[in-house]
C-alpha positions as CSV (number, residue, x, y, z in Angstrom):
1,M,101.3,91.5,180.4
2,K,105.0,91.1,181.1
3,R,105.5,89.6,177.6
4,K,103.7,92.6,176.0
5,S,105.9,95.1,177.9
6,K,109.0,93.2,176.9
7,R,107.9,93.2,173.2
8,D,107.3,97.0,173.4
9,Y,110.7,97.4,174.9
10,E,112.3,95.4,172.1
11,S,110.4,97.3,169.4
12,I,111.6,100.6,171.0
13,L,115.2,99.2,170.9
14,D,114.8,98.3,167.3
15,F,113.5,101.8,166.5
16,I,116.4,103.4,168.3
17,K,118.8,101.2,166.3
18,W,117.1,102.2,163.0
19,A,117.1,105.9,164.0
20,A,120.8,105.7,164.9
21,L,121.6,104.0,161.6
22,W,119.6,106.6,159.6
23,Y,121.2,109.5,161.6
24,S,124.7,108.2,161.0
25,T,124.0,107.7,157.3
26,I,122.6,111.2,156.9
27,V,125.6,112.7,158.8
28,I,128.1,110.8,156.6
29,V,126.2,111.8,153.4
30,A,126.1,115.5,154.6
31,G,129.8,115.3,155.4
32,F,130.6,114.0,151.9
33,I,128.5,116.7,150.3
34,L,130.2,119.4,152.3
35,V,133.7,118.0,151.4
36,A,132.7,117.8,147.7
37,I,131.5,121.5,147.7
38,K,134.8,122.5,149.4
39,I,136.8,120.6,146.8
40,L,134.8,122.1,143.9
41,T,135.1,125.7,145.2
42,M,138.9,125.2,145.7
43,F,139.2,123.8,142.2
44,V,137.2,126.7,140.7
45,L,139.3,129.2,142.6
46,W,142.5,127.4,141.5
47,L,141.2,127.5,137.8
48,N,140.5,131.2,138.2
49,I,144.0,131.9,139.6
50,I,145.7,130.2,136.7
51,P,145.6,132.2,133.5
52,T,143.9,130.4,130.6
53,Y,145.8,130.4,127.3
């Protein structure tokens, strides 16, 4: 009984670790995407400001 409860607790900890890992990865990817969009919009605006010959 004790061993089973300990095993469940360990599996819960492993799940929390994986969830935290996935969450951090998603947050980092989302941040990179937002930064890329910002850079692209700034670049497009910069191109629009400069007259093309």
